[in-house]
C-alpha positions as CSV (number, residue, x, y, z in Angstrom):
1,X,-11.0,-12.2,-66.1
2,X,-9.9,-15.0,-68.4
3,X,-8.5,-13.1,-71.4
4,X,-5.7,-14.9,-73.3
5,X,-2.3,-13.3,-72.6
6,X,-0.3,-12.4,-75.7
7,X,3.5,-12.7,-75.1
8,X,5.1,-9.3,-75.1
9,X,7.2,-10.1,-78.2
10,X,4.0,-10.4,-80.2
11,X,2.5,-7.0,-79.3
12,X,4.3,-5.0,-81.9
13,X,4.4,-1.3,-81.5
14,X,2.8,-0.5,-78.2
15,X,1.0,2.8,-77.3
16,X,0.1,3.6,-73.7
17,X,-2.8,6.0,-73.0
18,X,-1.7,7.7,-69.8
19,X,1.9,6.5,-69.9
20,X,3.0,8.6,-67.0
21,X,0.9,6.8,-64.4
22,X,2.6,4.7,-61.7
23,X,1.5,1.3,-63.1
24,X,1.7,2.2,-66.8
25,X,5.1,3.8,-66.7
26,X,6.7,0.7,-65.1
27,X,5.4,-1.6,-67.8
28,X,6.5,0.8,-70.5
29,X,10.0,0.9,-69.0
30,X,10.4,-2.8,-69.1
31,X,9.2,-3.0,-72.6
32,X,11.8,-0.4,-73.6
33,X,14.5,-2.4,-71.8
34,X,13.5,-5.4,-73.9
35,X,13.9,-3.4,-77.1
36,X,10.2,-2.9,-77.9
37,X,8.9,0.2,-79.6
38,X,6.8,2.2,-77.2
39,X,4.8,5.4,-77.7
40,X,2.4,7.0,-75.3
41,X,0.5,10.1,-74.2
42,X,-0.3,11.8,-70.9
43,X,-2.3,14.8,-69.8
44,X,0.8,16.6,-68.5
45,X,4.5,16.5,-68.6
46,X,6.4,15.0,-65.6
47,X,9.8,13.7,-64.5
48,X,8.4,10.2,-65.3
49,X,7.6,11.2,-68.9
50,X,11.1,12.8,-69.2
51,X,12.7,9.5,-68.1
52,X,10.7,7.4,-70.5
53,X,11.6,9.7,-73.4
54,X,15.3,9.3,-72.4
55,X,14.8,5.6,-72.6
56,X,13.5,5.8,-76.1
57,X,9.7,6.3,-75.8
58,X,7.8,8.8,-78.0
59,X,5.4,10.6,-75.6
60,X,2.9,13.2,-76.6
61,X,1.4,15.6,-74.1
62,X,-2.4,15.8,-74.6
63,X,-4.6,12.9,-75.8
64,X,-5.6,13.1,-79.5
65,X,-6.8,10.5,-82.0
66,X,-3.8,10.8,-84.2
67,X,-1.5,9.7,-81.3
68,X,-2.4,6.0,-81.9
69,X,-1.4,6.2,-85.6
70,X,1.1,3.4,-86.3
71,X,0.4,1.4,-83.1
72,X,-0.3,-2.3,-83.2
73,X,-1.4,-2.5,-79.5
74,X,-3.0,0.1,-77.3
75,X,-2.7,-0.3,-73.5
76,X,-5.4,1.3,-71.2
77,X,-6.1,1.3,-67.5
78,X,-9.5,1.3,-65.8
79,X,-9.2,5.1,-65.5
80,X,-9.4,5.6,-69.2
81,X,-13.0,6.2,-70.3
82,X,-14.6,5.1,-73.5
83,X,-14.9,8.7,-74.6
84,X,-11.1,9.1,-74.6
85,X,-10.2,10.2,-78.2
86,X,-7.3,7.8,-78.4
87,X,-9.3,4.8,-77.2
88,X,-12.1,5.7,-79.6
89,X,-9.6,5.9,-82.5
90,X,-8.0,2.6,-81.6
91,X,-11.4,0.9,-81.6
92,X,-12.3,2.4,-84.9
93,X,-9.0,1.3,-86.4
94,X,-9.5,-2.3,-85.1
95,X,-6.3,-2.2,-83.1
96,X,-5.5,-4.7,-80.3
97,X,-6.6,-3.0,-77.0
98,X,-5.4,-4.6,-73.8
99,X,-5.7,-3.6,-70.1
100,X,-2.7,-2.6,-68.2
101,X,-2.7,-5.9,-66.3
102,X,-2.7,-7.9,-69.6
103,X,0.3,-5.9,-70.7
104,X,2.0,-6.7,-67.4
105,X,1.1,-10.4,-67.7
106,X,2.6,-10.5,-71.1
107,X,6.0,-9.6,-69.6
108,X,5.8,-12.5,-67.1
109,X,5.2,-15.4,-69.4
110,X,8.7,-16.9,-69.0
111,X,9.3,-16.0,-65.4
112,X,8.6,-17.3,-61.9
113,X,6.0,-14.7,-60.8
114,X,5.6,-13.3,-57.3
115,X,2.3,-11.5,-57.2
116,X,1.7,-9.3,-54.1
117,X,-2.0,-8.6,-53.4
118,X,-4.0,-7.1,-50.5
119,X,-6.1,-4.1,-49.6
120,X,-3.1,-2.3,-48.0
121,X,0.6,-2.6,-47.9
122,X,1.1,-3.9,-51.5
123,X,3.6,-1.3,-52.6
124,X,5.8,-1.5,-49.5
125,X,5.7,-5.3,-49.5
126,X,6.5,-5.5,-53.2
127,X,9.3,-3.0,-52.7
128,X,10.7,-4.9,-49.7
129,X,10.5,-8.2,-51.6
130,X,12.3,-6.8,-54.5
131,X,15.2,-5.5,-52.4
132,X,15.3,-8.7,-50.4
133,X,15.7,-10.8,-53.6
134,X,18.3,-8.4,-55.0
135,X,20.3,-8.9,-51.7
136,X,20.0,-12.7,-52.4
137,X,21.6,-12.2,-55.8
138,X,18.4,-13.0,-57.8
139,X,18.3,-9.8,-59.9
140,X,14.5,-10.0,-60.3
141,X,12.4,-8.1,-62.7
142,X,9.8,-5.9,-60.9
143,X,7.0,-3.5,-61.4
144,X,5.9,-1.6,-58.3
145,X,3.1,1.0,-57.9
146,X,5.6,3.3,-56.2
147,X,9.2,4.4,-56.5
148,X,12.0,2.8,-54.6
149,X,13.7,5.6,-52.6
150,X,17.2,4.2,-53.1
151,X,17.1,3.8,-56.9
152,X,14.4,6.3,-57.9
153,X,12.7,3.7,-60.1
154,X,9.5,1.7,-60.1
155,X,10.5,-1.1,-62.6
156,X,13.4,-3.1,-63.9
157,X,14.0,-5.9,-66.3
158,X,16.3,-8.2,-64.4
159,X,18.5,-11.0,-65.6
160,X,17.0,-13.5,-63.1
161,X,14.0,-15.8,-63.6
162,X,11.9,-14.1,-60.9
163,X,9.3,-11.4,-61.7
164,X,7.9,-9.5,-58.7
165,X,4.7,-7.6,-59.3
166,X,2.3,-5.5,-57.3
167,X,-1.1,-7.1,-58.0
168,X,-3.8,-4.4,-58.0
169,X,-7.2,-5.8,-57.0
170,X,-9.1,-2.5,-57.6
171,X,-10.7,-3.7,-60.8
172,X,-10.3,-7.5,-60.5
173,X,-7.5,-7.5,-63.1
174,X,-5.0,-9.2,-60.7
175,X,-6.8,-12.5,-61.6
176,X,-5.0,-12.4,-65.0
177,X,-1.7,-13.3,-63.4
178,X,-0.3,-16.8,-63.0
179,X,1.9,-16.6,-59.8
180,X,4.3,-19.2,-58.5
181,X,4.0,-17.3,-55.2
182,X,1.1,-15.2,-54.2
183,X,1.0,-12.9,-51.1
184,X,-2.1,-11.5,-49.5
185,X,-1.3,-8.8,-46.9
186,X,-4.9,-8.2,-45.8
187,X,-8.4,-8.1,-47.2
188,X,-11.0,-5.5,-46.4
189,X,-14.0,-3.9,-48.1
190,X,-12.7,-1.4,-50.6
191,X,-13.1,-0.5,-54.3
192,X,-16.9,-1.0,-53.8
193,X,-17.3,1.2,-56.9
194,X,-16.1,-1.8,-58.8
195,X,-17.1,-4.8,-56.7
196,X,-20.4,-3.5,-55.1
197,X,-20.2,-5.8,-52.1
198,X,-17.8,-7.2,-49.5
199,X,-18.7,-10.7,-50.7
200,X,-17.5,-9.9,-54.2
201,X,-14.2,-8.5,-52.8
202,X,-13.7,-11.7,-50.8
203,X,-14.5,-13.9,-53.9
204,X,-11.9,-12.1,-55.9
205,X,-9.2,-13.0,-53.4
206,X,-10.5,-16.6,-53.1
207,X,-10.1,-16.8,-56.9
208,X,-6.6,-15.3,-56.6
209,X,-5.6,-18.2,-54.3
210,X,-7.1,-20.7,-56.7
211,X,-5.0,-19.3,-59.5
212,X,-1.8,-19.8,-57.4
213,X,-2.9,-23.3,-56.3
214,X,-3.7,-24.4,-59.9
215,X,-0.1,-24.0,-60.7
216,X,1.2,-25.8,-57.6
217,X,2.3,-22.5,-56.0
218,X,2.3,-21.1,-52.5
219,X,0.0,-18.5,-51.0
220,X,1.6,-16.4,-48.3
221,X,-1.1,-14.9,-46.1
222,X,-1.2,-12.5,-43.1
223,X,-2.6,-14.4,-40.1
224,X,-3.3,-11.2,-38.1
225,X,-5.9,-9.8,-40.5
226,X,-9.3,-11.4,-40.2
227,X,-10.1,-11.1,-43.9
228,X,-6.9,-12.5,-45.3
229,X,-6.8,-15.2,-42.6
230,X,-10.2,-16.5,-43.4
231,X,-9.4,-16.6,-47.1
232,X,-6.1,-18.3,-46.4
233,X,-7.8,-20.9,-44.3
234,X,-10.4,-21.5,-47.0
235,X,-7.6,-21.9,-49.6
236,X,-5.8,-24.4,-47.3
237,X,-9.0,-26.4,-46.9
238,X,-9.3,-26.5,-50.7
239,X,-5.9,-28.0,-50.9
240,X,-3.7,-25.0,-51.6
241,X,-0.3,-24.7,-50.0
242,X,-0.7,-21.8,-47.6
243,X,2.0,-20.2,-45.4
244,X,0.6,-17.9,-42.6
245,X,2.7,-15.1,-41.3
246,X,2.2,-12.6,-38.5
247,X,2.1,-12.3,-34.7
248,X,-0.6,-15.0,-34.3
249,X,0.5,-17.9,-32.2
250,X,-0.3,-20.4,-34.9
251,X,1.5,-18.5,-37.7
252,X,3.9,-20.6,-39.7
253,X,6.2,-17.6,-39.8
254,X,5.7,-15.9,-36.5
255,X,6.7,-12.4,-35.6
256,X,8.0,-12.2,-32.0
257,X,9.6,-9.6,-29.8
258,X,8.3,-6.7,-31.8
259,X,9.6,-3.4,-30.6
260,X,8.4,-0.1,-32.2
261,X,10.9,2.7,-32.2
262,X,11.6,6.2,-33.4
263,X,14.0,5.1,-36.0
264,X,12.3,1.9,-37.1
265,X,10.7,-1.3,-35.9
266,X,12.6,-4.3,-34.5
267,X,11.4,-7.9,-34.4
268,X,12.4,-11.6,-34.7
269,X,10.9,-14.2,-37.0
270,X,10.4,-17.8,-36.1
271,X,10.4,-20.0,-39.2
272,X,10.6,-23.8,-39.3
273,X,11.3,-23.8,-35.6
274,X,14.3,-21.4,-35.7
275,X,14.2,-17.8,-34.4
276,X,15.9,-15.3,-36.7
277,X,16.8,-11.9,-35.3
278,X,16.7,-9.3,-34.1
279,X,15.8,-7.9,-37.5
280,X,16.1,-4.1,-37.5
281,X,14.0,-2.1,-40.0
282,X,14.5,1.5,-41.0
283,X,10.8,2.0,-41.2
284,X,8.5,2.5,-38.1
285,X,5.2,0.7,-37.4
286,X,4.2,-2.8,-36.6
287,X,2.6,-3.0,-40.1
288,X,6.1,-2.7,-41.6
289,X,7.3,-5.6,-39.5
290,X,4.5,-7.6,-41.1
291,X,5.4,-6.4,-44.6
292,X,9.0,-7.4,-43.9
293,X,7.9,-10.9,-42.7
294,X,6.0,-11.4,-45.9
295,X,9.0,-10.5,-48.0
296,X,11.2,-12.8,-46.0
297,X,8.7,-15.6,-46.5
298,X,8.8,-15.1,-50.3
299,X,12.6,-15.4,-50.3
300,X,12.5,-18.6,-48.2
301,X,9.8,-20.1,-50.4
302,X,11.9,-19.4,-53.5
303,X,14.8,-21.2,-51.9
304,X,17.1,-18.3,-51.0
305,X,19.1,-18.1,-47.7
306,X,17.2,-16.3,-45.0
307,X,20.4,-14.8,-43.8
308,X,20.9,-12.9,-47.1
309,X,17.2,-12.0,-47.1
310,X,17.4,-10.4,-43.7
311,X,20.3,-8.3,-44.8
312,X,18.2,-7.1,-47.6
313,X,15.2,-6.2,-45.6
314,X,17.4,-4.4,-43.1
315,X,18.9,-2.3,-45.9
316,X,15.5,-1.3,-47.3
317,X,15.4,2.4,-47.6
318,X,11.7,2.9,-48.2
319,X,9.3,3.8,-51.0
320,X,8.3,7.2,-51.9
321,X,5.0,8.3,-50.5
322,X,5.1,5.6,-47.8
323,X,5.9,7.4,-44.5
324,X,8.4,9.4,-46.5
325,X,10.2,12.2,-44.7
326,X,9.8,15.3,-46.9
327,X,11.9,17.5,-44.7
328,X,12.2,19.4,-41.4
329,X,11.5,23.0,-40.7
330,X,11.7,24.9,-37.4
331,X,12.0,21.5,-35.6
332,X,8.9,20.1,-37.2
333,X,9.2,16.9,-39.3
334,X,6.9,16.6,-42.3
335,X,6.1,13.1,-43.7
336,X,4.0,12.1,-46.7
337,X,2.0,8.9,-47.1
338,X,-0.3,7.4,-49.7
339,X,-2.8,6.2,-47.1
340,X,-6.3,6.5,-48.6
341,X,-8.3,3.8,-46.7
342,X,-9.2,4.1,-43.0
343,X,-7.0,1.2,-42.0
344,X,-4.0,2.7,-43.8
345,X,-4.7,6.1,-42.2
346,X,-4.9,4.5,-38.7
347,X,-1.6,2.6,-39.3
348,X,0.4,5.6,-40.5
349,X,-0.9,7.9,-37.7
350,X,-0.1,5.1,-35.1
351,X,3.4,5.0,-36.6
352,X,3.6,8.8,-36.3
353,X,3.0,8.5,-32.6
354,X,6.0,6.2,-32.4
355,X,8.4,8.7,-33.9
356,X,7.1,12.0,-32.5
357,X,9.3,13.7,-29.9
358,X,8.1,13.4,-26.3
359,X,5.5,16.0,-25.7
360,X,5.1,16.6,-29.4
361,X,1.9,16.6,-31.3
362,X,0.8,14.7,-34.4
363,X,-0.9,16.7,-37.1
364,X,-2.5,15.3,-40.3
365,X,-3.6,16.9,-43.5
366,X,-5.9,14.4,-45.1
367,X,-7.3,14.5,-48.6
368,X,-10.1,12.0,-49.3
369,X,-9.7,10.0,-52.5
370,X,-12.9,9.2,-54.5
371,X,-16.4,10.3,-53.7
372,X,-17.7,6.8,-53.3
373,X,-15.0,5.9,-50.8
374,X,-15.7,9.1,-48.8
375,X,-19.4,8.3,-48.7
376,X,-18.9,4.6,-47.8
377,X,-16.3,5.0,-45.1
378,X,-16.8,8.5,-43.6
379,X,-17.2,7.2,-40.1
380,X,-14.2,4.9,-40.3
381,X,-12.1,7.7,-41.7
382,X,-13.2,10.0,-38.8
383,X,-12.2,7.4,-36.2
384,X,-8.8,6.8,-37.8
385,X,-8.0,10.5,-38.1
386,X,-8.9,10.9,-34.5
387,X,-5.6,9.2,-33.6
388,X,-3.9,12.5,-34.6
389,X,-4.0,15.5,-32.2
390,X,-4.8,18.0,-34.9
391,X,-6.7,17.2,-38.1
392,X,-7.2,19.0,-41.4
393,X,-9.5,17.5,-43.9
394,X,-9.4,18.7,-47.5
395,X,-12.0,18.3,-50.2
396,X,-12.3,15.0,-52.2
397,X,-9.7,14.2,-54.9
398,X,-12.1,12.8,-57.6
399,X,-9.6,10.7,-59.6
400,X,-11.8,8.6,-62.0
401,X,-15.2,9.5,-60.5
402,X,-17.8,12.1,-61.1
403,X,-19.0,14.1,-58.1
404,X,-21.8,12.7,-55.8
405,X,-24.1,15.5,-54.7
406,X,-23.5,16.4,-51.0
407,X,-20.3,14.3,-50.7
408,X,-17.3,16.4,-49.6
409,X,-14.5,16.2,-47.1
410,X,-16.8,17.9,-44.5
411,X,-18.5,14.5,-44.1
412,X,-15.3,13.0,-42.7
413,X,-14.4,16.0,-40.6
414,X,-17.7,15.8,-38.9
415,X,-16.9,12.2,-37.8
416,X,-13.5,13.0,-36.1
417,X,-14.1,12.3,-32.3
418,X,-12.4,15.5,-31.0
419,X,-12.6,19.2,-31.5
420,X,-9.2,19.9,-33.1
421,X,-10.4,19.3,-36.6
422,X,-11.2,21.6,-39.5
423,X,-12.5,21.1,-43.1
424,X,-10.7,23.3,-45.6
425,X,-12.5,23.5,-48.9
426,X,-9.6,25.5,-50.3
427,X,-6.4,23.5,-51.0
428,X,-4.4,26.7,-50.7
429,X,-5.5,27.3,-47.1
430,X,-3.9,24.1,-45.7
431,X,-0.2,25.2,-45.4
432,X,-0.9,28.6,-43.7
433,X,-3.3,27.0,-41.3
434,X,-1.0,24.2,-40.2
435,X,2.1,26.5,-40.1
436,X,0.4,28.5,-37.4
437,X,-0.5,25.5,-35.3
438,X,2.7,23.5,-35.2
439,X,5.6,23.8,-32.8
440,X,9.1,22.3,-32.5
441,X,9.0,18.5,-31.9
442,X,5.7,18.0,-33.7
443,X,5.2,15.7,-36.7
444,X,2.9,16.5,-39.7
445,X,1.6,13.8,-42.0
446,X,0.2,14.7,-45.4
447,X,-2.0,11.7,-46.4
448,X,-4.0,10.6,-49.4
449,X,-3.7,9.2,-52.9
450,X,-4.2,12.6,-54.7
451,X,-2.2,15.8,-55.0
452,X,-2.0,16.4,-51.2
453,X,1.6,15.1,-51.7
454,X,2.4,18.6,-53.1
455,X,1.8,20.2,-49.7
456,X,4.7,18.5,-47.9
457,X,7.6,20.5,-49.5
458,X,5.5,23.6,-49.5
459,X,5.0,23.3,-45.7
460,X,8.7,22.6,-45.1
461,X,9.5,25.7,-47.1
462,X,7.0,27.8,-45.1
463,X,8.3,26.6,-41.8
464,X,11.9,27.5,-42.8
465,X,10.9,31.0,-44.1
């Protein structure tokens, strides 16, 4: 993508189609904070819409052609189809139509941008980086694809010169950004509905590195993931400044002494020959130690004291829908996670094993996301879900896709390598089924990028009844 970026101040009255979405709402919030006139529409009312209205946005529920009347610029995401009545009306009226990523880039034009990319871990790493820089006194602007637990917000227009952004690779639009620092947490085949092949996915991240290097920036790359490591080494060979982090012996920022625990991971970080630590996180899982290391590397690269950065990462209270405790009922803890790729599912279930009581069992309610992803990765999902003792697979959450004949959650359930698995075609059956199978000391994970998140509070309430 090479579209010219129009500075935010030149966009005029901005209308968002689907303003309540995680990415769109954050951009709208910053525009409102900068005094811009913002309107929008969404399919349903929500707490996000209520907050945007309180900040001054005019938001309509339901999408109709007349909603774009008076707009100068219309913002869309890749989920908005050409048949959408507002998009069709905007095209007919000759309005400026820009992608969500272009709108975000327009807000970054006068800031040092930190763009955090990768197949997994973007939201948590972006959140950690934001909190770390806040602890360093930077007051960064930020847009995150999730909500910080401590503040209840996903975006902020800071007074500092740093802008931290989650760089979504799903449709290639992250190549619009011009980062001073780029982070790649990992790279695997995903979003094949857009890219088609692994080679195309890889090339997008290669191009991301090039965009950072063209501006004399630094790419911070996980050395433990084969995909990101290979891309980082390629970028280094091409002359880019690359900082490798992870547990690998040759990492420039090396994680050592990692100790999983029930209350969070603990590790030390060796950077520039000095060991810093122990660093105590409030989140479990080795993957969170890696996310924290990336955030600390960003702070160091921007010139902030590592001692302040460590205090920030230790204070990090988490992000909603990222191993988020939704409650406890009858001695059973219920967590919710956005995991929707096999690697993410495996990571969160491994972390669940670290926090479950001795003798307790790990249960998972998994909702596949997208028919194409279910079809492409059914075997990998089955193996990942097998880490849990007891598995419920729901039907596919379609999101932006039309159904593929024969593709249901049953394909994944059939791949789980043990007998304690069931496919439940009815969403309503999940809570009663799990309630009868859990016992005190167990842990339940609701996992997926769809509406499976609604089941956590429902299960807690059922357990307490």
